[in-house]
C-alpha positions in Angstrom: -19.9 0.3 -20.1 -23.4 0.9 -17.8 -24.1 4.1 -20.3 -26.4 2.3 -22.6 -27.6 -0.2 -20.3 -31.0 0.5 -18.0 -29.8 -0.6 -14.5 -33.0 -1.0 -12.1 -31.0 -2.9 -9.2 -27.6 -3.4 -8.2 -26.9 -6.4 -5.4 -24.8 -5.4 -2.5 -21.2 -6.8 -3.1 -19.7 -7.7 0.0 -15.6 -9.1 0.0 -15.7 -10.0 3.4 -15.9 -13.6 5.0 -18.8 -12.8 7.1 -20.6 -11.4 4.2 -23.9 -13.3 4.7 -24.8 -11.0 7.7 -24.3 -8.2 5.5 -26.3 -9.4 2.7 -28.9 -10.6 5.0 -29.2 -6.9 6.1 -29.3 -5.5 2.9 -32.3 -7.7 1.8 -34.0 -6.6 5.0 -33.2 -2.7 4.1 -34.5 -3.4 0.4 -38.0 -4.9 1.7 -38.3 -1.8 4.1 -37.5 0.6 1.5 -39.7 -1.4 -0.9 -42.5 -1.0 1.4 -42.5 2.8 1.2 -39.8 3.8 3.6 -37.8 6.9 2.4 -34.2 6.9 2.7 -34.5 10.0 4.7 -36.7 8.3 6.9 -34.2 5.9 7.4 -31.3 8.6 8.3 -34.1 10.0 11.0 -34.4 6.6 12.3 -30.7 5.9 12.4 -29.9 9.3 14.3 -32.4 8.6 16.9 -30.9 5.1 17.6 -27.3 6.7 17.9 -28.8 8.9 20.4 -30.3 5.8 22.0 -27.1 4.1 22.0 -25.5 7.0 23.5 -28.2 7.4 26.7 -29.7 10.7 25.4 -32.9 11.2 27.4 -36.0 11.5 25.2 -36.6 15.0 26.4 -33.2 16.2 25.3 -33.0 19.2 22.9 -30.8 16.9 20.2 -34.1 14.8 19.7 -35.6 18.0 18.2 -32.9 19.0 15.9 -32.5 17.8 12.4 -30.7 15.1 11.5 -27.2 16.1 10.8 -26.0 16.2 7.1 -22.9 14.4 8.2 -24.4 11.4 9.8 -22.7 9.0 7.2 -19.4 9.9 9.4 -20.7 9.9 12.7 -17.4 10.6 14.4 -18.4 14.5 14.6 -21.9 13.4 16.0 -19.9 11.1 18.7 -17.6 13.8 19.9 -20.5 16.3 20.1 -22.4 13.5 22.5 -19.2 13.1 24.4 -18.4 16.9 25.1 -22.2 16.9 26.4 -21.5 14.0 28.5 -23.1 11.3 26.8 -21.5 7.8 26.3 -22.5 4.8 24.4 -24.0 2.1 26.3 -21.8 -1.0 27.1 -24.3 -3.7 26.1 -23.2 -6.6 24.2 -26.2 -7.5 22.1 -27.7 -5.3 19.5 -31.3 -5.8 18.4 
């Protein structure tokens, strides 16, 4: 097993017909992290991006809250946003 082996990096494994985009995304995330950005900073950016996608204004109180601990399962956050009257934008392209 891996108990006695030192492993510095695991490559992303994607069993999908469209695995190339996922591999490219993983490589870009690795570059960002290797340049010094922490995982906590990435979580904060993703949380604020989710708020952007749901049309939450820049001055809304949700922007001042800390990142929810369950951001990996965003369904609760989406439900909270919907309860507050915020819904996801219906744009076709994401950049």
